[in-house]
N, CA and C of each residue as an Amber inpcrd file, in Angstrom:
protein
   531
   4.6340000  14.1900000 -10.1070000   4.6800000  14.9900000  -8.5220000
   5.9260000  13.6690000  -7.8220000   7.0830000  14.0860000  -8.0280000
   8.2140000  14.3670000  -7.2060000   7.9730000  14.0350000  -5.3070000
   7.8520000  12.6030000  -4.8120000   8.2130000  12.4350000  -4.0520000
   9.4510000  13.7000000  -2.7560000   8.8620000  14.1230000  -1.8500000
   9.3460000  14.5150000  -0.7860000  10.2860000  13.5410000   0.7960000
  11.1450000  14.5410000   1.1450000  11.6300000  13.3620000   2.0800000
   9.6580000  13.9540000   3.0400000   8.9690000  14.4440000   3.4870000
   8.1150000  14.1980000   3.8760000   7.1270000  13.0780000   3.9200000
   6.9710000  12.6760000   1.9510000   5.7840000  11.4530000   2.4210000
   6.8300000   9.9760000   3.5700000   6.0850000   9.0500000   3.5060000
   6.2970000   7.7510000   4.0830000   7.2070000   6.3310000   2.9700000
   7.0960000   6.9560000   1.6960000   7.4310000   5.9260000   1.1180000
   8.7700000   6.3740000   1.3920000   9.0570000   7.8650000   1.0150000
  10.4590000   8.3740000   1.4960000  11.3470000   8.0240000   2.7250000
  10.2660000   8.2170000   3.5030000  11.3730000   7.7980000   4.9690000
  11.2430000   6.5210000   5.0340000  10.5430000   5.4440000   5.0150000
  11.3120000   4.4790000   4.6640000  12.0470000   3.4170000   3.7570000
  12.4770000   4.1640000   2.6580000  13.1440000   4.0210000   1.7520000
  15.0710000   4.1660000   2.4480000  15.1380000   4.8320000   3.4370000
  15.6270000   6.0780000   3.9690000  16.6400000   4.8730000   4.8210000
  15.4680000   4.2770000   5.8020000  14.8000000   4.1620000   7.0760000
  15.9780000   2.4960000   6.6370000  15.5070000   1.6320000   5.6410000
  15.3710000   0.3000000   4.5390000  17.4980000   0.8130000   4.2790000
  17.5190000   1.8240000   3.6820000  18.6860000   2.4360000   3.5240000
  20.2120000   1.8990000   4.4140000  19.5420000   2.5310000   5.1030000
  20.7910000   2.8610000   6.3950000  20.5450000   1.2910000   6.9840000
  19.3860000   0.2610000   7.6780000  19.3460000  -0.9140000   8.2330000
  20.2070000  -1.6810000   7.5370000  20.5450000  -1.3290000   5.4380000
  20.8760000  -2.3790000   5.1830000  22.3610000  -1.9470000   5.8070000
  22.8710000  -0.7980000   5.3730000  24.0570000  -0.3280000   5.3860000
  24.6070000  -0.7390000   6.8060000  23.6140000  -1.0240000   8.1200000
  23.8730000  -1.4680000   9.2530000  24.7240000  -3.2590000   8.9520000
  23.3120000  -4.1870000   8.6730000  23.4800000  -4.7600000   8.3110000
  24.5280000  -5.5610000   7.3960000  24.8640000  -4.5440000   6.7450000
  26.4430000  -4.7610000   5.8110000  27.3360000  -5.0510000   6.8270000
  27.2850000  -3.5300000   7.4520000  28.5750000  -3.2790000   8.0530000
  28.4250000  -5.0390000   9.5150000  27.3220000  -5.3480000   9.9110000
  27.9460000  -6.3320000  10.8810000  28.6750000  -7.7220000   9.8680000
  27.5280000  -8.3700000   9.2130000  28.5540000  -9.1440000   8.8100000
  29.3740000  -9.3170000   8.2550000  30.4620000  -7.6110000   7.7220000
  31.8210000  -7.3800000   7.2640000  31.9130000  -7.9850000   8.5980000
  31.9880000  -7.2370000  10.1020000  32.3060000  -7.7170000  11.0930000
  32.5170000  -9.1720000  11.4420000  31.5570000 -10.4770000  11.3290000
  31.1620000 -11.6640000  11.4400000  32.5660000 -12.1700000  10.7690000
  32.3060000 -11.3740000   9.6430000  34.1260000 -12.4510000   9.0290000
  35.0600000 -12.4620000   9.2210000  35.2470000 -10.4100000   9.6100000
  37.0270000 -10.6500000   9.6990000  37.1660000 -11.1350000  11.3840000
  36.2090000 -11.9010000  12.0440000  36.3190000 -12.6090000  13.4080000
  36.3980000 -13.6670000  13.2990000  35.8160000 -14.2770000  11.9970000
  35.3150000 -15.5860000  11.6180000  36.4380000 -16.5410000  11.6960000
  37.5310000 -15.4840000  11.2630000  39.1670000 -16.1990000  11.3970000
  39.6710000 -17.0420000  11.8500000  39.3640000 -16.3570000  13.6360000
  40.3040000 -17.3560000  14.8000000  39.6570000 -17.9350000  14.3690000
  40.1070000 -19.2660000  14.9790000  39.9440000 -20.1170000  15.7650000
  39.1950000 -20.3980000  17.6950000  38.1680000 -21.4340000  17.4250000
  37.2290000 -20.1050000  18.7870000  36.5820000 -21.4410000  18.8600000
  36.6000000 -21.9570000  20.9880000  36.0640000 -23.2470000  20.9280000
  34.8680000 -23.1320000  20.9250000  34.2430000 -24.6800000  20.3090000
  32.8750000 -24.1500000  20.6420000  31.9410000 -24.3000000  21.5250000
  32.5590000 -24.8320000  22.7010000  32.0670000 -23.9400000  24.5080000
  32.0340000 -22.5910000  23.8920000  32.7790000 -21.9560000  23.8290000
  32.5170000 -20.3220000  23.4470000  31.4610000 -19.5480000  23.1300000
  31.6390000 -20.5540000  21.5280000  30.8820000 -20.4340000  20.5410000
  29.1630000 -20.5420000  21.1840000  28.9560000 -21.6370000  21.8630000
  27.5570000 -21.6880000  22.4070000  27.0240000 -20.9000000  23.3830000
  27.8810000 -20.9770000  24.2920000  27.8780000 -20.1220000  25.8220000
  27.6530000 -19.1570000  25.0810000  28.1920000 -17.8460000  23.8120000
  27.9530000 -16.7560000  23.3370000  26.9360000 -16.9350000  22.9700000
  26.4150000 -17.9210000  22.1920000  24.7120000 -18.2760000  21.4130000
  23.4860000 -17.9530000  22.2060000  24.1820000 -18.7140000  22.8670000
  22.8400000 -18.8190000  24.6790000  22.7930000 -18.0160000  24.9130000
  23.9390000 -16.9270000  25.3560000  23.1670000 -15.3480000  26.1260000
  22.7250000 -14.4890000  25.0240000  23.2050000 -15.0490000  23.8400000
  22.3300000 -13.4700000  22.4090000  20.8780000 -13.5420000  22.2180000
  20.9150000 -14.8570000  21.9170000  19.8350000 -15.6740000  21.1420000
  18.8140000 -14.8960000  21.8080000  17.5920000 -14.6420000  23.4110000
  16.8700000 -13.6900000  23.6880000  17.0830000 -12.3480000  23.1530000
  18.4290000 -11.9700000  23.6390000  18.0870000 -10.4240000  23.1180000
  17.6320000 -10.1590000  21.1580000  18.4430000 -10.7820000  20.5560000
  18.4040000 -11.2640000  19.5000000  16.7290000 -11.7820000  18.4980000
  16.1760000 -12.2980000  19.5780000  14.3920000 -12.4300000  19.7880000
  14.0940000 -11.4640000  19.8600000  13.5200000 -11.1670000  20.9390000
  13.0550000  -9.4450000  21.5610000  13.7900000  -8.3180000  20.6970000
  15.0020000  -8.1070000  19.6460000  15.4960000  -7.3080000  18.4250000
  14.1800000  -7.3620000  17.4180000  14.5150000  -8.5260000  17.2020000
  13.7010000  -9.1310000  16.0660000  11.7870000  -8.9380000  16.2250000
  11.3120000  -9.0610000  17.3560000  10.4240000  -8.8750000  17.5880000
  10.4500000  -7.4820000  17.7890000  10.3380000  -6.8500000  18.3840000
  10.0220000  -5.3900000  18.5510000   9.9490000  -4.2080000  16.9670000
  10.8630000  -4.4860000  15.5310000  11.2680000  -4.6450000  14.6340000
  10.1340000  -5.2050000  13.8190000   8.9920000  -6.4130000  14.2760000
   8.3660000  -6.6690000  13.7290000   6.6490000  -6.3530000  13.8410000
   7.2400000  -5.7480000  14.8440000   5.5550000  -5.1900000  15.4330000
   5.8590000  -3.3780000  14.9290000   6.8930000  -3.1820000  15.3550000
   7.0810000  -1.9230000  14.6940000   7.0130000  -1.9590000  13.8770000
   7.3100000  -2.3830000  12.7790000   6.8590000  -2.2400000  11.2990000
   4.9290000  -2.5230000  11.7300000   4.5570000  -3.2210000  11.9820000
   2.8890000  -3.9030000  11.9520000   2.4930000  -2.3300000  12.6580000
   2.8170000  -2.4740000  13.4660000   1.7690000  -1.2510000  13.6840000
   2.2470000   0.1470000  13.2050000   3.1840000   0.5950000  12.6740000
   3.8970000   1.5730000  12.1840000   2.8880000   1.5820000  11.2860000
   2.7580000   0.3540000  10.0500000   1.7780000   0.5920000   8.2440000
   0.4530000   0.0820000   8.8580000   0.0800000   0.4980000  10.3150000
  -1.7800000   1.2060000   9.6490000  -1.8060000   1.2760000  10.1410000
  -1.0940000   2.8850000  10.2200000  -0.9570000   4.1790000  10.3470000
  -1.2890000   4.9070000   8.9160000  -0.7020000   3.7970000   7.9820000
  -0.8080000   4.2820000   6.2300000  -1.5100000   3.8230000   5.5640000
  -2.4790000   2.7130000   5.9860000  -3.4550000   1.6340000   4.9120000
  -3.9870000   2.9070000   4.8380000  -4.6290000   2.7160000   2.9650000
  -5.6490000   3.0030000   2.5590000  -7.4120000   2.9540000   2.8480000
  -7.6130000   1.5880000   3.8330000  -8.8380000   1.1500000   3.2680000
  -9.1840000   1.6260000   4.6630000  -9.2760000   2.5980000   5.6190000
  -9.7650000   2.7040000   7.0230000 -10.8280000   3.9140000   6.8970000
 -12.2010000   3.3650000   7.5540000 -13.2030000   3.5120000   7.4830000
 -13.3060000   4.5930000   8.3020000 -13.0050000   6.4160000   8.0170000
 -13.0170000   6.7340000   8.7410000 -14.0240000   8.6010000   8.9080000
 -14.2790000   9.0830000  10.0820000 -15.6350000   9.9390000   9.9710000
 -15.2660000  10.6290000   9.4610000 -14.4120000  11.4930000   8.4230000
 -14.2680000  12.7660000   7.9350000 -14.4490000  11.8690000   6.3200000
 -14.5370000  11.3720000   5.8680000 -15.5790000  10.8620000   4.4320000
 -16.3510000  12.3520000   3.8570000 -15.9280000  13.0210000   2.3810000
 -17.0210000  14.0270000   2.2400000 -17.8510000  13.2100000   1.2960000
 -17.0560000  12.8510000   0.2620000 -18.3180000  11.7420000  -0.4660000
 -18.0020000  10.7640000  -0.7210000 -19.2010000  10.3260000  -1.4440000
 -19.0020000   8.2480000  -1.7030000 -19.7130000   8.3170000  -2.9300000
 -18.7530000   7.4590000  -3.8760000 -19.3010000   7.0300000  -4.9950000
 -19.2630000   5.6110000  -5.2000000 -20.3640000   5.0740000  -4.9440000
 -20.7880000   3.6850000  -5.3060000 -21.0980000   3.4050000  -6.6150000
 -19.7330000   2.0460000  -6.8610000 -19.3730000   1.8660000  -7.6950000
 -19.5630000  -0.0340000  -7.7750000 -19.9200000   0.0880000  -9.4340000
 -20.4430000  -1.4290000 -10.0520000 -19.8460000  -2.0370000 -11.1770000
 -19.1020000  -2.2500000 -10.7650000 -17.9270000  -3.7790000 -12.2020000
 -18.8610000  -4.0560000 -12.6680000 -18.7010000  -4.5730000 -14.3370000
 -19.4690000  -5.6660000 -14.6520000 -18.7660000  -5.9420000 -15.5950000
 -18.9570000  -6.8270000 -16.2740000 -17.9000000  -6.6900000 -17.5590000
 -19.4680000  -6.6500000 -19.0150000 -18.1370000  -5.9010000 -19.4660000
 -17.0510000  -5.0520000 -19.3500000 -17.4710000  -3.6730000 -19.1380000
 -18.0000000  -3.0080000 -17.8310000 -17.6340000  -1.5900000 -17.7430000
 -18.0260000  -1.6100000 -16.1400000 -16.8760000   0.2680000 -16.5020000
 -17.9210000   0.4350000 -14.7770000 -18.6190000   1.3820000 -14.2830000
 -19.9230000   1.2830000 -13.8700000 -20.8810000   2.2970000 -13.1570000
 -20.4870000   3.1270000 -12.3250000 -20.3090000   4.5700000 -12.0420000
 -20.7300000   5.1890000 -10.5110000 -21.4300000   6.0650000 -10.7100000
 -21.8290000   6.6670000  -9.1500000 -22.7110000   7.3420000  -9.1450000
 -21.8640000   8.4050000  -7.5830000 -22.4060000   9.6780000  -7.5590000
 -22.0810000  10.5840000  -8.6380000 -20.7980000  10.4220000  -9.9990000
 -20.7420000  10.6180000 -11.2860000 -19.6450000  10.6360000 -11.2160000
 -19.1900000  11.6830000 -11.4800000 -18.9760000  12.9810000 -10.8850000
 -17.6350000  13.6150000 -10.2970000 -17.9120000  13.9910000  -8.5290000
 -17.1180000  14.0980000  -8.3360000 -16.4430000  14.5250000  -6.7450000
 -16.0030000  16.0770000  -6.8980000 -16.3000000  16.6780000  -5.4480000
 -15.6800000  17.6230000  -5.3290000 -14.0890000  17.7960000  -4.9010000
 -12.9080000  18.6030000  -5.3320000 -11.2870000  18.2890000  -5.1590000
 -11.2690000  18.5720000  -3.3300000 -10.3720000  17.9180000  -2.6420000
 -10.0030000  18.3740000  -1.3980000 -10.8230000  17.4620000  -1.0140000
 -11.4890000  16.7070000  -1.2430000 -12.7490000  15.9690000   0.6770000
 -11.8180000  14.3730000   0.1770000 -12.1750000  13.6810000   1.1290000
 -12.1500000  12.4700000   0.8800000 -13.1820000  11.3330000   0.2660000
 -12.3740000  10.8070000  -0.5700000 -13.7010000   9.9320000  -1.5910000
 -13.6530000   8.4770000  -0.5150000 -15.2900000   8.4060000  -0.4770000
 -15.2540000   7.0740000   0.0130000 -15.7720000   6.0500000  -1.3730000
 -14.6300000   4.9240000  -2.1520000 -15.3010000   4.4690000  -3.4260000
 -16.2370000   3.3360000  -2.9050000 -16.9650000   3.0280000  -2.6740000
 -17.5480000   1.7360000  -2.3140000 -17.8280000   0.8660000  -3.8560000
 -17.4020000   0.0020000  -3.6500000 -16.9480000  -0.7350000  -4.6630000
 -17.4440000  -2.4320000  -4.5330000 -18.4740000  -2.8790000  -5.4500000
 -18.6690000  -4.2410000  -5.2320000 -18.7580000  -5.0610000  -7.5670000
 -19.1330000  -6.0780000  -7.1620000 -19.1450000  -6.0930000  -9.1010000
 -20.9510000  -7.4270000  -9.7510000 -21.1560000  -6.8310000 -10.1570000
 -21.8690000  -7.9810000 -10.6620000 -22.1690000  -8.4980000 -11.7100000
 -21.0300000  -9.2140000 -11.5400000 -21.2310000 -10.6240000 -12.9140000
 -19.8680000 -11.1660000 -11.5580000 -18.2630000 -10.8140000 -12.5010000
 -16.9990000 -11.2930000 -11.4450000 -16.3120000 -10.7520000 -10.8840000
 -15.0240000 -11.3830000 -10.0310000 -13.8880000 -10.1290000  -9.4950000
 -13.6240000  -9.2840000 -10.9420000 -13.4400000  -8.6470000 -10.3560000
 -12.1560000  -6.7830000 -11.0900000 -11.9310000  -6.1010000 -10.3170000
 -10.4570000  -5.3810000 -11.0320000  -9.7580000  -4.6420000 -10.0530000
  -9.8740000  -3.7140000 -10.2750000  -9.8870000  -2.8270000  -9.6670000
 -10.8720000  -1.6190000  -9.3440000  -9.3460000  -0.5110000  -9.4010000
  -9.1570000  -0.0940000 -10.1030000  -7.5990000   0.4560000  -9.5420000
  -8.3610000   2.2770000 -10.1200000  -7.7690000   3.1030000  -9.4530000
  -8.0870000   4.4700000  -9.9830000  -6.1270000   5.4090000  -9.9270000
  -6.3230000   5.6970000 -10.9810000  -5.4180000   6.3770000 -11.6350000
  -5.7920000   8.1820000 -11.4280000  -4.5820000   8.9100000 -10.5630000
  -4.9110000  10.3560000 -11.2610000  -4.5450000  10.6730000 -12.2420000
  -4.8720000  12.4790000 -12.8110000  -4.7070000  12.8990000 -14.4530000
  -3.3150000  12.5430000 -15.0100000  -1.9660000  12.9020000 -13.4440000
  -0.8550000  12.2330000 -13.7710000  -0.4720000  10.5930000 -14.6300000
  -1.6100000   9.6790000 -14.1950000  -1.6510000   8.0690000 -14.9710000
  -0.9900000   7.2370000 -13.2390000  -0.6700000   7.9120000 -12.3930000
  -0.3140000   7.6770000 -10.9700000  -1.4160000   6.8260000 -10.9150000
  -1.1410000   4.9980000 -10.1390000  -1.7110000   4.5040000  -9.1000000
  -2.1510000   5.7190000  -7.9950000  -3.1460000   5.7410000  -7.6330000
  -4.0840000   6.0370000  -6.5170000  -3.9220000   5.1850000  -5.4450000
  -4.3430000   4.3600000  -5.8120000  -5.6030000   2.8850000  -4.6460000
  -6.2000000   2.1820000  -6.0970000  -5.9680000   0.8590000  -4.6590000
  -6.8770000  -0.3640000  -5.3870000  -7.1300000  -1.0460000  -4.7180000
  -8.5930000  -1.9860000  -5.7360000  -9.2440000  -2.2850000  -4.6030000
  -9.8190000  -3.6090000  -5.3150000 -10.5030000  -4.8960000  -4.9260000
 -10.7710000  -5.9950000  -5.4800000 -12.4690000  -5.6140000  -6.1120000
 -13.4100000  -6.1310000  -6.9980000 -14.5900000  -5.1600000  -6.7900000
 -15.0050000  -6.9010000  -7.3260000 -15.4710000  -7.8110000  -6.0750000
 -16.0990000  -8.7010000  -5.5750000 -18.2410000  -9.5540000  -6.1110000
 -18.6220000  -9.8390000  -6.4550000 -19.8590000  -9.8880000  -6.5040000
 -20.3610000 -10.3610000  -4.2960000 -21.4830000  -9.4970000  -4.5390000
 -22.0790000  -9.9460000  -3.3560000 -21.4220000  -9.6050000  -2.2690000
 -20.1830000  -8.2090000  -2.2590000 -19.0690000  -8.4060000  -1.5730000
 -19.1900000  -6.3750000  -1.6940000 -19.1090000  -5.5500000  -0.4540000
 -18.6610000  -4.4640000  -0.9560000 -17.4880000  -4.0660000  -0.2410000
 -16.8650000  -3.7850000  -1.1320000 -15.3430000  -3.0040000  -0.7950000
 -15.0890000  -1.1710000  -0.6450000 -14.6810000  -1.1390000   0.3510000
 -14.6930000   0.5110000   0.5630000 -13.2190000   0.5850000  -0.0220000
 -12.2580000   1.4830000   0.0730000 -11.4750000   2.3060000  -0.5790000
 -11.7780000   4.2980000  -0.4420000 -10.9510000   4.6940000   0.3570000
 -11.1790000   5.8150000   1.2080000  -9.6270000   6.0130000   0.3970000
 -10.2340000   7.8860000  -0.8530000  -8.7610000   8.4300000  -1.1110000
  -8.7940000   9.3540000  -1.3050000  -7.8030000  10.8430000  -0.5510000
  -8.3210000  11.9960000  -0.9430000  -7.6020000  12.5680000  -1.7540000
  -8.2140000  13.1160000  -2.7060000  -8.5550000  13.3340000  -3.9540000
  -8.1450000  15.3020000  -4.6850000  -6.7000000  15.7710000  -4.6170000
  -6.7360000  17.2190000  -3.8140000  -6.8310000  17.4790000  -5.2790000
  -6.2540000  17.1180000  -6.1080000  -5.9510000  18.0840000  -7.7670000
  -7.4480000  17.2760000  -8.7370000  -7.9920000  18.7730000  -8.8490000
  -9.0710000  18.9100000 -10.0830000  -8.3330000  18.0330000 -11.8240000
  -9.1460000  17.3070000 -12.2920000  -9.1120000  16.5050000 -13.3090000
  -9.5140000  15.6110000 -13.7300000  -9.4680000  14.8860000 -14.5330000
  -9.8340000  13.8110000 -15.3490000  -9.2880000  12.0600000 -14.5730000
  -9.7330000  12.1060000 -13.4800000  -9.1990000  11.0530000 -12.7820000
  -9.5770000   9.1400000 -14.2090000  -9.0720000   8.4870000 -13.6900000
  -9.1770000   6.5310000 -14.8140000  -9.4600000   6.4620000 -13.3840000
 -10.4500000   5.0480000 -14.2430000 -10.7850000   4.4320000 -13.1510000
 -10.4970000   2.6080000 -14.3150000  -9.1640000   2.0480000 -14.1130000
  -9.5770000   0.8370000 -14.6340000  -9.4630000  -0.4440000 -14.2300000
 -10.0250000  -0.9170000 -15.0360000  -9.5000000  -2.8910000 -14.4440000
  -8.0530000  -3.6860000 -14.6020000  -7.8350000  -3.8460000 -12.7410000
  -6.4220000  -4.3030000 -13.0180000  -6.0720000  -6.1170000 -12.5760000
  -7.5520000  -6.5230000 -13.0010000  -7.9720000  -7.8780000 -12.7110000
  -8.1140000  -8.4460000 -14.3220000  -7.7280000  -9.5190000 -14.8770000
  -7.7700000 -10.0370000 -16.4620000  -9.7700000 -10.6550000 -15.8840000
 -10.5450000 -10.4240000 -17.2730000 -11.7150000 -10.6120000 -16.6780000
 -12.8220000 -10.8970000 -18.1800000 -12.2860000 -11.3650000 -18.9200000
 -12.6820000 -12.1820000 -20.1140000 -12.1180000 -11.1100000 -21.0260000
 -12.6920000 -11.0430000 -22.5640000 -12.1840000 -10.7510000 -23.5240000
 -12.2060000  -9.3010000 -23.7860000 -12.8230000  -8.9270000 -22.9040000
 -13.5840000  -7.4010000 -23.5990000 -13.3650000  -6.2500000 -22.1500000
 -11.8850000  -6.4350000 -21.4780000 -10.8480000  -6.4860000 -20.3450000
 -10.0190000  -5.3760000 -20.3890000  -9.6090000  -4.8580000 -21.6310000
  -9.0490000  -4.1680000 -22.3500000  -9.8690000  -3.1580000 -22.5130000
 -10.6520000  -3.0620000 -22.7380000 -11.2470000  -1.4700000 -22.6660000
 -12.3600000  -1.2890000 -21.4170000 -11.9710000  -1.7440000 -20.4820000
 -13.2360000  -1.4630000 -18.9830000 -12.2280000  -0.9470000 -18.2210000
 -12.4220000   0.3400000 -18.7940000 -12.5520000   1.5860000 -18.0300000
 -13.1680000   2.9190000 -17.8030000 -12.9860000   4.0040000 -16.9700000
 -14.2330000   5.2120000 -17.2610000 -13.7760000   6.2750000 -16.3470000
 -13.8800000   7.9390000 -17.1170000 -12.7050000   8.7010000 -15.9240000
 -13.9610000   9.2000000 -15.3120000 -13.9740000   9.7970000 -14.3960000
 -14.7110000  10.4230000 -13.7070000 -13.8820000  11.9860000 -13.0720000
 -14.5390000  12.3160000 -13.0650000 -14.2330000  13.9270000 -13.2040000
 -14.5370000  14.1950000 -11.3250000 -13.0890000  14.6060000 -10.9560000
 -12.6100000  15.7950000 -10.1200000 -12.9080000  17.3840000 -10.1960000
 -14.0620000  18.2550000  -8.7920000 -13.8410000  19.4150000  -9.8870000
 -13.7220000  20.2800000  -9.2640000 -13.1960000  21.5830000  -8.8180000
 -13.2040000  22.8680000  -7.9650000 -14.2930000  22.6940000  -7.2030000
 -14.2260000  22.9960000  -5.3840000 -15.0490000  22.9660000  -4.7070000
 -16.5630000  24.7880000  -4.5610000
């Protein structure tokens, strides 16, 4: 699956590239102007005038990044969850109930562990990581994913959990509705 311009990762990459070019141009401009001798009083005056503006710009960029990233987190517990899969990880197995879900629905993986910490990772039929969450004893983490393509999906442990860690994987099916 090739990323398109409508995907958030591509949009973020484009914005990052443009901001990096702008920052590089700013550095070049400052470097060219720094060749002249400027009295310290003038530098201090300009710096004190620019400081609040620069702080406001940085705070706005940081707040905008944090707020906009909240919309792309896969961990929200929305009301549109269509199927729930209860997942228990143990040394060295994954127990999943039910073992198949219909395609095109939001799936809530309720993930816990029977013994030690495990990394629960879901891979699509092409081998791309769709999402991951920690499986911890005594606690249930939730991972909400939309599985659109029918096929055999892989669940693999992504955190070393002992000598049999390399065998800790399981398939589940996404079937056409």
